[in-house]
N, C-alpha and C positions, 0 to 999 in steps of 0.2 A: 427553575432548576439552578441557575447561576447563584442565586442567593443561598440556596441550600448547600451548594458546594462551598461557597464562601464561609458559611457557618460551620461546615465540616472542617475547613482549614483552621478556623479559630479553635475548635475542639482539639484538633491534632496539635496545634501550636501550644495550647495550654498543657496538653499531655507531655509534649516534648520538654517544655520548661520545667514541669514537675520532675521529669526523669533526670534532667540536668542537675536539678537541686538535690534530689533525694536518691538518685540511682546508686550512689555508693552504699547506702543502707540496704537497698534491694539486693546488693551483692552479698550481704550477710547470709541471705537465704539461698540465692541462686548465684553461685560464683561465676558462672559464664556471663552474667550480666555485665561484668567488668569490661568485656570486649566491646560491648556496645556503648557502655557508659563513658569510658575514657575519651573516645573521640567526640561524643556528645558534650561532655564537660569542656573539652578543649574548644569546641565551637562556641559554646555559650560564653566562656570567658573571653574569647576573641571578639565576639560581637559586642560584649559589654565594654571592654577596654578600648576597642577601636572606634566605637561610636557608629559602627555600620548598622544597617537595617537588614534583618534576616530576610532571605528570599521568600519565606512563607508570608511575610507581610505584603510584599509586592504581589504575590499570587492572590492573596485575599482581596487586595484593592482592585486588581484586574477583574476578578470574578464579580466583585460588587459593581464595577463599572459596566460590565456586560449585562448585569441585572438591572441597569438603569439607576443604580444607587450611587451616592457619592462615596468615594474612598475617604481616607483620612491622611493627614500629614504626619510625618514622624513614624516611629516604629511601633511594633506590637506592644512592647512594654509600656511605652508612653501612652498609647491609646487605651489599652485594657487594664494593665496591671498598676500603673502609676497611681491612678485615682484610688485604687484599693490598698496597695501595699506601701507606697512611698509618699512622703509629704510633698506638697507643691514646691516647685523650684529646684528639682533635682539637677545637680550640676555634674560636670565631668569628673571632678574629684570624688563626688558621691558615688559615681559609677565605678570608679576604681576601688572604693571601699567595698561596694557590693561584690565586685569581682573577687576581692581578697576574702570576703566572708564566704563566698561560694567555694573558693579553694580551701579555706580553713575547715568548713563543714565537711567537705568531702575528704580532706586529709584525716579528720577524726574517724570517718567511716572506714577508710582504707587502713588507717593505723590499727584499728581493732582487728581487721582481717589479718594483717601481718602479725600482730601479737598472738592471735589464736593459732595461726599456722606455725609460728615458731614454737609455741608451747606444745603443739602436737608433735613436731619434729623432735624436740628435746625429750618429750615423754616416751617416744618410741626408740630412742637410741639405746644401744646395748649397755651403756654405763648405767642407765636408769632402771634397768630390769632387776 
C-alpha cells in the first residue's frame, strides 16, 4: 500500500510540475485557472531558485521508507526529471536560467491573455462602434 501511495505522489508531482510549466496556456481556455496557476508558478520558481526540496519529495521518500524501499537523496527534479530533461552536472546558475525560462514562458502565455482582453475592451468601446 505504501509503495502505491508513493507512486501516486510521483504522478501528482509530475502533474503539478506540468501545471507549473504550462498552466498559463491552460488559462487561454479556462481563465479561472489563473487563480490556481499563479501561486503554483510562484512556488515552482521559489523552489527552483532557492534550491529547496518540495515537500512532495519528502512525502514520497517517507512513503517509500514505510514500504521498505530506499528513498533517494536530492529533490524530485534531480531524481526523476534531470536524467530526462537536463544534462548531467546541473548547477545553481543553470537552475536560475531554468527559473527565468519558466517565467518567460508563462509571461508569453499571460501576455497573450492580456492582449486579447485589451482588444476585446477596445473593440467594445463606444468610439469603435
